[in-house]
C-alpha positions in Angstrom: -28.5 2.8 187.9 -26.0 5.6 187.3 -26.0 9.1 188.7 -24.8 12.2 186.8 -23.6 15.6 187.6 -24.3 18.1 184.9 -22.5 21.4 184.6 -23.4 24.2 182.2 -21.0 27.1 181.7 -20.3 30.0 179.3 -16.7 29.8 177.8 -15.0 32.3 175.6 -14.8 30.9 172.1 -11.1 32.0 172.0 -10.4 29.7 175.0 -11.7 26.5 173.4 -8.3 24.8 173.5 -7.6 25.8 177.1 -11.1 24.6 178.1 -10.4 21.3 176.3 -7.1 20.8 178.2 -8.7 21.7 181.5 -11.6 19.2 180.9 -9.2 16.4 179.9 -7.2 16.8 183.2 -10.3 17.2 185.3 -11.8 14.1 183.7 -8.7 12.1 184.6 -8.9 13.3 188.2 -12.6 12.5 188.4 -12.1 9.0 187.0 -9.3 8.3 189.5 -11.8 9.1 192.2 -14.6 6.9 191.0 -16.3 8.5 188.1 -17.2 6.2 185.2 -16.8 8.9 182.6 -16.6 12.7 182.0 -18.3 13.9 178.8 -17.8 17.4 177.4 -19.9 19.2 174.9 -19.1 22.5 173.1 -22.2 24.4 172.0 -22.8 24.8 168.3 -26.5 25.3 167.9 -27.6 26.9 171.2 -30.2 29.5 170.5 -30.8 32.4 172.9 -34.3 32.9 174.3 -36.4 35.7 175.6 -37.2 34.2 179.0 -35.3 30.9 179.1 -32.4 29.4 177.3 -28.9 27.9 178.0 -27.2 31.2 177.1 -29.5 33.2 179.4 -29.0 30.7 182.2 -25.2 31.3 182.3 -25.4 34.9 181.0 -23.3 34.1 178.0 -21.7 37.0 176.2 -21.6 37.3 172.4 -18.0 36.0 172.3 -18.9 33.0 174.4 -20.5 29.6 173.8 -22.3 27.3 176.2 -20.6 24.1 177.3 -22.1 21.1 179.0 -20.1 18.7 181.2 -21.6 15.4 182.4 -19.8 13.4 185.0 -21.2 9.8 185.2 -21.0 8.0 188.5 -22.1 4.5 189.5 -24.4 5.8 192.2 -25.2 8.9 194.3 -23.1 7.5 197.1 -20.1 7.0 194.8 -20.6 10.6 193.6 -20.7 12.0 197.1 -17.5 10.1 198.1 -15.7 10.8 194.8 -16.5 14.5 194.7 -15.2 14.9 198.2 -11.9 13.3 197.1 -11.8 15.4 194.0 -12.2 18.6 196.0 -9.3 17.6 198.3 -7.1 16.6 195.3 -4.3 19.2 195.0 -4.3 18.9 191.2 -7.8 20.4 191.1 -6.7 23.3 193.3 -3.9 24.0 190.8 -6.2 24.3 187.9 -7.4 27.7 186.7 -11.0 27.7 185.6 -11.2 28.8 181.9 -14.7 30.2 182.6 -16.5 32.3 185.2 -17.6 29.8 187.8 -20.0 32.3 189.3 -22.1 32.0 186.1 -22.0 28.2 185.9 -25.0 26.1 186.9 -24.9 22.5 188.1 -27.1 19.7 189.4 -27.0 16.0 190.3 -29.5 13.7 188.6 -30.5 10.1 189.2 -31.2 7.9 186.2 -34.8 7.0 185.4 -33.8 4.4 182.9 -30.8 3.4 180.7 -27.4 2.5 182.0 
C-alpha cells in the first residue's frame, strides 16, 4: 500500500505561475528521491467556513487561494528515507517558497485501500 504526504497552503492568486514552476521542480526532486508522484491542486471551489474550512486552516487572505499537494510514496519507510534526502538536496534549499510556510499544514497518511 502507498503512503502519502499531504500539504495545504494559501498561495497568492497572482503567484499561480510561480507556484506551478516551484511545484514542478519540487516534484522532480521528490521523484528522484523515491516518490512515485507529486500531485498539485489549485483551489477553485473552496468555501470559507465559520469554525472550520480549508481557508481558515491556512489563514487564507482574500487575494489567496488554497492549494493541495500530495506526494505519493511506495511506503512510510520510503517516505522517511526519501524526505531526508530531499531535505539535504541543495536544489531544495535554493528554492524560494511562493507561499507562507508558517501557515501551511501537512501530514502523512497510510492508505486504507486503493493503490
